[in-house]
FISE-501293 format. One record per residue (C-alpha): residue in three letters; x, y, z. Coordinates in steps of 0.001 Angstrom, whole numbers, padded with zeros to 6 digits, always signed. Example, Ala and Ser with C-alpha at 12.3 -4.5 7.8 and 13.67 -1.06 7.14 Angstrom:
BEGIN
ala+012300-004500+007800ser+013670-001060+007140
***
This chain:
BEGIN
met+012504-012790-006148asp+009851-012318-008785cys+007670-009771-006973ile+006223-006945-009057phe+006078-004593-006055cys+009730-005292-005189lys+010572-004466-008815ile+008597-001207-008645ile+010377-000271-005397ala+013754-001048-007020gly+012873+001056-010077glu+013013-001958-012403ile+009354-001468-013367pro+007823+002005-013647gly+005367+003116-011009lys+003909+006533-010314lys+005536+007197-006953val+003656+009195-004339tyr+005948+008770-001340glu+009187+007105-000360asp+011346+006900+002736asp+013887+004343+003891arg+011220+001747+004838val+008047+002624+002902phe+007072+003107-000732ala+003708+004378-001996phe+002480+004568-005579tyr-000732+004992-007528asp-002692+001823-008290ile-002801+001090-012035asn-006467+000051-011714pro-007897+002743-009410gln-011141+002074-007587ala-011538+005684-006384lys-010400+009186-007380ile-007325+008617-005228his-006101+005034-004968val-002579+004612-003644leu-000818+001419-002611val+001344+001753+000487val+003924-001015+000912pro+006816-001807+003202lys+010075-001980+001265gln+010840-005187+003132his+009167-008065+001317ile+006500-009584+003543cys+004039-011691+001578cys+000897-011026+003586thr-000605-010043+006919asn-000333-013636+008156lys+003462-013361+007974ile+003804-010324+010267asp+005845-011247+013326ala+008149-009704+015920gly+011021-009707+013433asn+009248-007591+010794ser+006546-005687+012660gly+008719-002554+012616ala+008194-002391+008854ile+004445-002366+009412ala+004741+000341+012064ala+006693+002400+009517val+003855+001975+006999phe+001293+003233+009500glu+003541+006142+010486ala+003864+007078+006799ile+000144+006924+005960pro-000779+010264+007627lys+002171+011905+005840ile+000965+010499+002513ala-002591+011669+003176lys-001352+015156+004052gln+000798+015238+000906leu-002278+014270-001145gly-004361+016938+000606ile-006860+014505+002120glu-008077+014067+005669ser-010662+011335+005168tyr-009755+008044+003524arg-010193+004291+003669leu-007441+001716+004199ile-007877-001843+002966asn-005609-004864+003259asn-006407-008155+001549cys-004741-011257+002990gly-004594-014256+000683glu-005989-015110-002714lys-009539-015818-001469ala-009629-012309+000027gly-008538-010733-003256gln-004797-010343-002673ser-003405-010478-006212val+000213-009481-005421leu+001925-011414-002655his+003656-008414-001114leu+001878-006935+001880his+000180-003702+000840phe-002501-001316+001963his-004943+000385-000371leu-005425+004050+000565leu-008619+005257-001101cys-010326+008621-001172asp-013276+009821-003202asp-016072+012346-002855lys-017983+009702-000903leu-016936+006080-000656gly-020061+004844+001093ala-020161+001086+001634lys-018170+000366-001534ile-015114-001803-000957val-012245-002946-003180
***
């Protein structure tokens, strides 16, 4: 599979890791849109939100269970989560991921 996020998870491509457990990997975005901009991904390759089903929804639950741990590790209580599904919505890497953003004040700004 030629997925850049799978390669980052496997350690084949460098990424600045923030968090890792057996099902979730989080790393800093290389093009941050806020003071803190972390990508949180399931280790299981799922291309996008439209492909979540009963067989892989546990991976998504693991992501959402990890997000508060990541926020605590980063020392933040207030943050924004964004998921883009499909090219027209701005999804540039076809591996399901969530943008965790925190800044002094995000306002209405979106990624």
